[in-house]
C-alpha positions in Angstrom: 76.0 80.4 96.2 78.7 80.9 98.8 81.4 83.5 99.1 84.4 83.3 96.7 87.3 81.5 98.4 91.0 82.3 98.0 94.0 80.5 99.2 96.5 82.2 101.6 100.1 81.1 101.9 103.0 82.0 104.1 105.7 80.7 106.3 105.7 80.9 110.1 108.0 79.5 112.8 107.6 75.8 113.3 106.7 76.1 117.0 103.9 78.6 116.1 102.6 76.2 113.4 102.6 73.2 115.9 100.8 75.3 118.6 98.2 76.4 116.0 97.6 72.8 114.9 97.3 71.5 118.5 94.9 74.4 119.4 92.7 73.7 116.4 92.5 70.0 117.3 91.7 70.7 120.9 89.1 73.2 120.1 87.7 71.0 117.3 87.8 73.8 114.8 89.2 73.6 111.2 92.5 75.4 110.5 90.8 77.3 107.7 88.1 78.6 110.0 90.7 79.5 112.7 92.8 81.4 110.1 89.8 83.3 108.8 88.8 84.3 112.3 92.4 85.4 113.1 92.8 87.4 109.9 89.4 89.1 110.5 90.4 90.0 114.1 93.8 91.2 113.0 92.2 93.6 110.5 89.6 94.8 113.0 92.3 95.5 115.7 94.0 97.8 113.2 90.7 99.5 112.2 91.1 98.3 108.6 88.1 97.6 106.4 86.7 94.2 106.0 84.7 94.1 102.8 83.0 91.5 100.7 84.2 93.4 97.7 87.9 93.2 96.6 89.9 96.4 97.1 90.7 98.2 93.9 94.5 98.2 94.1 95.1 100.2 90.9 92.8 103.1 91.9 94.3 103.1 95.4 97.8 103.4 93.9 96.8 106.3 91.7 95.1 108.1 94.6 98.0 107.7 97.0 100.6 108.9 94.4 98.7 112.1 93.6 100.2 115.3 95.2 
């Protein structure tokens, strides 16, 4: 069985969207794969964890609000 898949939504400037679509077509890569790679690289560049397990948001909130 494959990894669970989630949808990502957002708004970006039109010129960036068009450039992305053109680049994906030229490179013959799906937009979904390109976005996955871009998000992964963005996280790695910021030294943020990439995990197969979802982050526990509630426990993170409790920990960060503790004195």
